[in-house]
Steps between C-alpha positions, in 0.01 A plus 500: 500500500615852430557762770321832521789683336527235231125524443520877465783477251315233307185708492693800366664285235173337398335841476760589240538165331125458456536765232723265301247342269737229373538339845286220642433473874454203727387504865486181705403392849683195639576357843822699504311825437426724202724530198484741205688490175503694174635374169435502128528116480221274624737215582650706782171479693432126477716395802319756719154387385582133552573541873237770572177457689352775285656704220401786275680530168438825306614467137496774235513415130551710186226344282225368722312281251814338361696445823232430758447134408871421492558679831210327678597154376862558601389575857284185510147591392305320229480645152125429485429719804693795357352477151149471641551823694643673192169447320355758740728781391227668296548719194720767658212747546310308770643276770312186604714357778543130564487228764602134453523229767673170423504373863878476543555826317290801420533834327359852492515762226472860620562836331778749562369841390710797395346837406677803358258775414229316309736228374425180691716188482380165635768240572407154632640360824503121526495354853569126522479299824605153611580339834763746630544749218335809358637602162409838352589558135454846358633732234791732566262782410278443807520713811762414760397329825714733710322453833459126459863446402612709790283340769462145365745353749339686787160370388627142488648533849167615641305205365344321800695179565188311606349522148521235233718533194189551283401790727841659457472455124157663497611793715803560279282489189255747657790737575626479139152562360451790739825660383400459134155647571648802678718579199192466276287721725760777476436523126156645563675814627677530165165482320367767736800723422437455130137599550614820676716588199205433273281724717756781467501452124122527488511821705744656256371747242732369230415132491493282191170306501643201313795470741279527809259247352788257451615556861149432630487178299844392629399575859181294473692216334760508779229482767326212323823302476587579861156382615535180296825425685331548838207280401743233382687525833174478696388189310839334556498575872146367533610178335796483737283566806227252420689248282595273794842420353723252681786751498284764671445526873177387666546741789217753506724776631740447210221481246350819642812679384410400142152640563665825607691507170173448314334786690794728424475420131127562506553827685751599233247401235245726666751784510591450135136482394421805714791683342371398160156640584647820644727548203218425259263746670779755545608470140140528386461812715825649369404403148165671553675811631734492204206461264329795670814707458513407135131587470564838665782565258278395214229737624751786520617426150138485388433838662802649325382345176154651550655841570708472186187399310318809636790721394498338160125565469549865596779533248274336243226749578745788463619347175140477378444867590815597316387289207164678496674836510728387222198391296339841554823672400513277196142596421589870532804439280282329239257788501783751467642293215153499340474878528855535373419287199195708425704817534763348272231422239370855527853639479566292190188632338591858584855440376361352178269795457788738566708312243229529240456867576877550476507324162209712374658819628829404334304431182348849500826680574653429155202621288457795734863591445459462124187715509677765708793516262283520189279765647776753449352697206815691436668173414230270367219634280205263464201524276171311534638251256765390757246403762488132393865409520538714811228304687643173368841598633359586839299175523786280374750653742259443786444134413868429434604670824245305704611169348869571551452614862277197578754255355782663691308493832397140441857399417629663818228320706370822643136389475367242759376159387152574602332181387735252673552701816139582547401138439753368753398755757132424450566127550710572810231727638236233453713239686572737787134589531419129530772453766370795697146369475605158632 
């Protein structure tokens, strides 16, 4: 047996070495006292187990499904027992748990739960029992049994000496299961922490609905898988309590300890289900608040949109008024253009009349000049016989002068094109009158 100082040193070392996931541990109780050993080779533990009244061998493997059968058979358990328990592993999303009793040997399959955020990992823990041995086989990824490794020897020392070996075996198994359950129960706190982070995200004003929706789904999935592990544990413990296995104690006080484990699991189930209900109602409430906030924002945006619509309507009304004024101005412009066209037609007519009068006046200037010159009696002497050619001269000069002046004015374009211009203006006036009328 180890002294108090040796025990303290061993406890300190085990507290550190339990972190080494590649090491296996063995704790035995024999007539000479308790012995503990750690090693990475199973063969190192066989001499201790052979001479022990009761032994617990804790083995960690890298690939559980591939190495568990080989490890169990090497320690002395049947392959059939191990494979039968492995059929209860489930599909990785839900854990079923397992219990098998083959009289001289029996086995349990329990979960080891690990939660980080909303990422839950379920690793199986295989517990095999025979006359003086409890073998636990688990993945290196499972949680570390710090307290159990540290106090296993002390626990074995305190076992009542008046009990049977089967009672010791049962009490040791209960202690191992209790340690595994405690580590599993701690994971509920991780789920609760994750729910607090999700609550903070929902209270934020800048959340992404798709991301929060995915977090809510992951949280619910984590809780469902966690609850499935607890239900699987509860079923396994019920089978252990009421299975009446030969390797289990018949002492009511010992069996009551299994009942305590079952109540603890059920209490944890109630807590987890209560947390699920609280989270569900809380998330629904927060989601409702978030939806109300979104609705308020939508209403504000709708109000702004309505205000913009009102402004647009007012601007449209002003635009219509300006358009009406523009139409009136256009109407006034058309009327002015109509009057201008009429004045232009009148001006053309007056100009044409003035042109004709100018041509006629030019035509009378030449004969008048001729008549003035020939009226000088001291130069020209006319008799009644000259009256004919004189009148012919006057008339011919008038006609020739008019024709020449008219051709020259026409060639220079001094006379307006009365027919075309008047026609165009009359057509334009008629169109404008119709536009004004409409």
